[in-house]
C-alpha positions as CSV (number, residue, x, y, z in Angstrom):
1,M,0.0,0.0,0.0
2,F,1.3,3.4,-0.9
3,L,0.7,6.3,1.5
4,S,1.2,9.7,-0.1
5,P,4.1,11.7,1.4
6,V,3.5,14.9,3.2
7,V,4.5,18.5,2.1
8,R,4.1,21.8,3.9
9,D,2.2,24.8,2.6
10,R,4.6,27.7,2.8
11,R,1.8,30.2,3.1
12,T,-0.2,28.6,5.9
13,G,2.2,26.1,7.5
14,R,-0.4,23.4,7.0
15,Y,0.8,19.8,6.2
16,L,-0.8,18.2,3.2
17,F,-0.7,14.8,1.4
18,L,1.0,15.1,-2.0
19,L,-1.1,13.1,-4.4
20,A,0.4,14.1,-7.8
21,W,2.6,16.5,-9.7
22,E,1.6,18.1,-13.0
23,Q,3.9,20.1,-15.2
24,R,2.0,22.8,-17.1
25,G,2.6,23.7,-20.7
26,N,4.4,26.8,-19.6
27,G,6.9,24.8,-17.5
28,S,5.5,25.6,-14.1
29,W,4.5,22.8,-11.7
30,Q,1.2,22.3,-9.8
31,A,0.5,19.8,-7.1
32,R,-2.7,17.9,-6.3
33,V,-2.9,17.8,-2.5
34,A,-5.3,16.5,0.1
35,W,-5.9,17.1,3.8
36,V,-8.4,15.9,6.5
37,E,-10.9,18.4,7.9
38,Q,-12.7,17.7,11.2
39,R,-16.4,18.5,11.1
40,P,-18.7,18.6,14.2
41,A,-19.9,15.0,13.7
42,S,-17.5,13.6,11.1
43,W,-14.2,13.8,9.2
44,R,-13.9,14.9,5.6
45,V,-11.1,14.6,3.1
46,A,-10.6,17.7,1.0
47,E,-8.4,18.1,-2.0
48,A,-7.2,20.9,-4.3
49,W,-4.6,21.9,-6.9
50,M,-1.9,24.2,-5.6
51,R,1.1,25.9,-7.2
52,G,4.3,23.9,-6.7
53,Q,6.2,26.9,-5.5
54,D,3.8,27.3,-2.6
55,L,4.9,23.9,-1.2
56,E,8.1,22.7,0.5
57,P,9.3,19.2,1.2
58,V,9.2,17.6,4.7
59,E,12.3,15.9,5.9
60,G,12.1,12.1,5.9
61,Q,9.4,11.9,3.2
62,N,9.9,9.8,0.1
63,Y,8.6,11.6,-3.0
64,R,9.9,9.2,-5.7
65,Q,6.5,7.3,-6.1
66,V,4.4,10.5,-6.5
67,P,2.8,10.3,-10.0
68,R,3.9,13.0,-12.5
69,R,2.0,14.2,-15.6
70,Y,3.4,16.5,-18.3
71,E,1.3,18.7,-20.5
72,E,2.4,19.8,-24.0
73,P,4.2,23.2,-24.1
74,D,2.1,26.3,-24.8
75,F,3.1,27.9,-28.1
């Protein structure tokens, strides 16, 4: 079983699960991330796409198995 590694959001300090990387046609990277939110009577998993530059690695995490997708360049 593969458990997604954790990254840190540089803006908020929140720790997130890194689900995938995607390189955009312009060369920039974005990351699909997820986190767990606690609701009054339950837990909920939320996910979003974030700019790669807003994330930083967490020591001890292994990022080699994170899926990567590449878009065609924008011309």
